[in-house]
N, C-alpha and C positions, 0 to 999 in steps of 0.2 A: 884630739887629746893634747896636741901641741899648744892650743890656746888656753887650756885650763888654768895655767899658772900666770897668764898674762894680764888678767883683769878680773873684776868682780862679776861681770856679765859677759855672755857670748851671744852675738846676733848672727843669724844665718841670712846671708844675702847672695845675690847672683849678679853676673855681669851684664845681663840683658834686661835691666829694669831702669825706671826713672823714679826719682824720689821727690817728695815735697820739700820746700825750703825749710831749713832749721830742723830737719828730722832728727839729728843727733840729740839736740837739747830737749826736744819733745819726748823722745824715748827715755832719756836719762831721768827727766823729771817724773815721768809716769811711773817708772820703776821705783824711784825713791819715795814716792808718796803713797805707795801701797800700804794699807793699814796693817798688814801682817806679812810674814815671810812664807806663808803656806803655798803661794803660787808656784807653779812649775814652768808655765809658758805664758809669756806676754805676746800677744799677736798684734802686729802692726800692718798686716795684710791678710786678707782672707784666702789668698791663693796658695795652695801647695805648701812648700817649705820656706817661702819667701817671708822675710821680716819677722821671724820668730826669735824671741829673746829668751835665754835660759840663764839661770844662775850657774856660774862656773863650777860650783860645788856639785851640781847635778849632772855634769857632763859625762862622768864615768858611767853612770847608770844608763843614760840615754844612748851613748855610743855603743856600749856592750849589747844593748837590746837591738839596735839597728844592725850591728854586724851579724847577729844571728839570723835576722829575717829580711835583710834588704833585697835578697833575690826573689823573695816571695810576694812582697807588697811594696808599693811606693812609700817613701819615708813619711809623708804627711799622714798616711793611713796608720803607720806604725806608732806615731805620736798618740793617736787616740787609743791604741791598744795598750800603750804604756800606762796611761791614766786609768784605763779599765782595770788593769792588774793591780794598780796601787790602791784604788779607793772603792771599787764596785764590789758589792756583795751578791753572789749568785742567788742568795735567798731573798733578796729585795727586788722590787720591780724596777723597770727602766727609768721611771721618773726619779727615783731615789738615786740611781746611778748618775743621771744627768746633773742633779743638784750637786752631788759630790764632785763631779768632774769640773763643774763651773767654778769651784773654789781653786782649782789648779790651773785652769786655762782662762785667761782674762783678755778680752778683746778691746783694743783701742780703736775708736772711730773719730773721724774718717780715716781710711787707710793711708799710710805714708808712702807706699810703694806700688808701682804699676809694672806688670810684666809686659815687655814690648817685643820679646823674641818669639820665635815659632818652633824652636827645637825642643824636643822632649827627651827626657832621660830614658824613655821606653823606646826600644828599637822600632823604627818605621812609623812612629806616631808624630803628627804635626800638632803642636800645642798652640791653640789660638785663644785660650781663656784670658779674659780681662777682669780686673777687679772693679766691680760696679761702684764701690764706695770711694774709689780714688778720684780726687778732684772735686768731690761734692763740697758745696759750701757748708761749712760747719755751723751748727746751730748753737754751739756753746764754745766757751774758751776755758781751758783748764790751767790751773796753776799748782805749784807745789806748796800747799798750805801747811801750817803747823798741825801736828797730829792732834786730833780732837774727836769728841763724841758730839754728833749733831742730832738734834731733836726738833720737832715742830708740832704745833697743834693743828696745822693745816692737813686736810685730807688729800693724800697723794693720788694723782691720776695715773693709772696703769703702772708701768715700771719706771716712771721718771722720778726717782727718789732723791731726797735731799743728800743722802750719802754719796750717790754717784756724782751729783753736782759738786760737792765739796772736794771730791777726789779728782775732778776734772774729766770724768768719764762720760758725762751726759748733762743735760739741763734738768732742773727741778720743775715740775709742773703740778699745780694743785688747784683744787676747786676754790670758789670765791671766798676770799678772806673776810672776816668780820672783826669788829673792834675787840681787841684783847688777844687775837691770834699772835703767834710768835714763831720765830726761827732762832734757835739757840745753839751756839757753838761753845762747848765747854772743853777747854784744853786739858790734855792729859797731865801736863805739868804747867804751872804758871809761866807765861812767856811775855817778854816785852814786845809790843807791836809798834811799828813805825807808822804804817798807814794801811788803809783799807779801800777796797773798791768792790761794789756790788752792782751788777747790771740785771735789770728785769726786762722781760720780753725778748723776742728775737725776730729775725727777718720774716718768718712765716706767720708768726702771731705777734706783731709789734704792739698790739694794744693790751696784751696780758702783762701789765706792769704793776708794780707796787706803788700805791698812792698813800699819802699821809702816813708814812711809816718811818719810825725813828731808828737810829743806830745807837746802841747802848753798850757800855763796857762795865765789867765788874772787876775792880782792882783786887788783887790778892791781899794787899794791906789797905783795907778801907780807911783805917784811922789816919794813916800817913797821907793818903789821897785827899782826905777831908781837909787836912792842914795845908797842903801845898797847892792843890789844884782847884778846889771847889769855890774858893773865894779870891777876890783880888781888890787892890786899892786899899786906902786907909780905912775906909768904912767896911771893908771885908764884905762887899756885896757879892751875891751869888754869881759865879762864873758859868756854872753848869747846873742843869736840873737833875736832882737825884730822885729816883723812883722809890716807892714805898718798900720795895724788896732789895734796895741797895745798889741797883744799877745806876750808872751815870750816863745821861743822854749827851752824845757828842756830835750827832749829825742827823740828817734826814734825807729821804729820797726826793729828788726833783727831776722831772722828765724821765722817770724810770731808772735813774742812776743815783747811787749814793757813794761818795768818795770823800776822803779827807785824811788828815794826819791825826795821830793819837798823841795827846799831851804826854811828854816824857815823865812829867811829875806823877802820873798814875802808877808808874813802876810796872812790875809784872802783872799781867791780867789773868784772872781765873776763867773768864768767859766773855763772849760778845753775844749780842742779841739784836734781832730786828723785831720791833714791836709795832703791830698794826693798830693805829689810833682810832680809825673810823671804818665803818663798813665799806667794802669795795664793790663796784658794780660789775667787775669782771674777774675771770680766773687770773692766776698769777704764774708766771714763768720766771725762774731765776737762772739766767744763762751764764753768768760769770761770778765767781767768788774769788777774790784775791786778798789775802791777809799777809802782809809783808812783815816779817820779823825784823826787829831792830838789829843792826850790826853789832 
């Protein structure tokens, strides 16, 4: 309870752990880029009570629950009971309960902390558990991107969704793209973008890249963008290609990567889009999405 007024978030750690480099920044960015405030626990380790982040506003509820039952069950077990009490309906099945709890408990991978001690809080018990996800080579890189709705015409493979990739939780994996397929990022409010970086493929499937795919933007004020950014020189020759639906082509993938700066003359952007121009011979993975807002 002492920590409740000291910050926005509270993280439970122990003194017998090792941490990945830059864990503080990673945790902060992951919390700030959550699309809603519905979550109750962000997990940065799959072991016990290590690396669990809570909103300070929720600490009273959590502490009071633990004080009532800590002698009966381990704290990490009690966390699951808290969520069951909050969102599970006895009249619904276990799958419904699991879906509801998944909105409250969100896991970050790979784990940021590893337990190295052997002492347990339970009398007479030696604790030798290790987090198998700690130290794994990550197959994606996450960033704190502007809040947006992401959609795609591509068929997603299993649970590797575009939403998770945009939030930095996982990579996006989809079946073979064809000409006309797209990935669209529509910002909740128009935002000025300084630069962008998209990486396709990863170390386990390096060939699953985007080929002949353009990067496009949709300015909020299309008329002003037309005047200031689409033409240049005395003869007002075209500087950028505009698509039939109003998007402006500003870059393209090369070697599986697309990166560049966004012309400040465009002003705030309503959306960005990756457009597949020709059929691809392979599936596609999008392992990094970074959209940097202008200062």
